[in-house]
C-alpha positions as CSV (number, residue, x, y, z in Angstrom):
1,M,-8.3,30.3,-13.0
2,I,-8.2,26.6,-12.1
3,E,-5.0,25.4,-10.4
4,P,-3.2,22.3,-11.7
5,A,-3.8,19.1,-9.7
6,T,-1.2,18.2,-7.2
7,V,0.2,14.7,-6.3
8,E,-2.2,14.9,-3.3
9,D,-5.1,15.6,-5.5
10,T,-4.2,12.7,-7.7
11,A,-3.9,10.4,-4.7
12,E,-7.3,11.5,-3.4
13,Y,-8.9,11.0,-6.8
14,V,-7.4,7.5,-7.1
15,A,-8.5,6.6,-3.5
16,F,-12.0,7.9,-4.2
17,R,-12.3,5.8,-7.5
18,L,-11.0,2.7,-5.7
19,K,-13.3,3.1,-2.7
20,S,-16.3,3.6,-5.1
21,A,-15.2,0.4,-6.8
22,G,-15.3,-1.5,-3.4
23,A,-11.6,-1.5,-2.5
24,D,-11.0,-1.4,1.3
25,H,-7.2,-0.8,1.4
26,E,-4.5,1.0,-0.4
27,L,-3.5,-0.5,-3.8
28,F,-1.0,2.1,-5.0
29,S,2.4,3.0,-3.5
30,R,3.3,6.6,-3.0
31,G,5.9,6.3,-5.8
32,S,3.2,4.9,-8.2
33,L,0.9,7.8,-7.4
34,V,3.7,10.3,-8.2
35,A,4.3,8.5,-11.5
36,L,0.6,8.5,-12.4
37,H,0.5,12.2,-11.6
38,E,3.4,13.1,-13.8
39,L,2.5,10.7,-16.7
40,A,-1.2,11.7,-16.8
41,A,-0.2,15.4,-16.9
42,G,-3.6,16.6,-15.5
43,S,-5.8,14.4,-17.7
44,L,-8.3,12.4,-15.7
45,R,-9.0,10.2,-18.7
46,E,-5.2,9.4,-19.0
47,L,-5.0,8.9,-15.2
48,D,-7.9,6.4,-15.3
49,R,-6.4,4.6,-18.2
50,L,-2.9,4.3,-16.6
51,A,-4.2,3.3,-13.2
52,S,-6.5,0.7,-14.7
53,A,-3.7,-0.8,-16.8
54,A,-1.3,-0.7,-13.8
55,L,-3.8,-2.5,-11.6
56,R,-4.3,-5.2,-14.2
57,E,-0.5,-5.6,-14.7
58,S,0.0,-5.8,-10.9
59,A,-2.7,-8.4,-10.6
60,R,-1.0,-10.5,-13.4
61,R,2.2,-10.3,-11.4
62,K,0.3,-11.3,-8.2
63,R,1.4,-8.1,-6.5
64,A,-0.7,-6.7,-3.7
65,L,0.5,-3.1,-4.3
66,V,1.0,-1.2,-7.6
67,E,4.6,0.0,-7.6
68,H,6.3,2.8,-9.6
69,D,8.0,0.3,-12.0
70,V,4.7,-1.1,-13.0
71,V,3.2,2.3,-13.8
72,T,6.2,3.3,-15.9
73,R,6.2,0.0,-17.8
74,V,2.5,0.2,-18.5
75,A,2.9,3.8,-19.6
76,E,5.6,2.8,-22.1
77,T,3.4,0.0,-23.4
78,L,0.3,2.3,-23.8
79,T,2.4,4.9,-25.5
80,L,3.8,2.4,-27.9
81,S,0.4,0.9,-28.7
82,S,-1.1,4.4,-29.2
83,S,1.6,5.3,-31.7
84,L,1.0,2.1,-33.7
85,G,-2.8,2.6,-33.8
């Protein structure tokens, strides 16, 4: 049986994806990683979607680090747009 991902697994996955994309420093706060973990509920596709949207939103706000509030706001927006489509 496969064990569910932990917050640490999520953080490692996000760090790997960012490093693969060329990032050379942390872009997500610990709180934002916890939020990503909880909101994605084990779905890597949802994790990628949320993380990408949070990165874009943080860039729009000229923030160097993705924080918990951005992840939760983006998740609400994505949920609303999914229910409309």
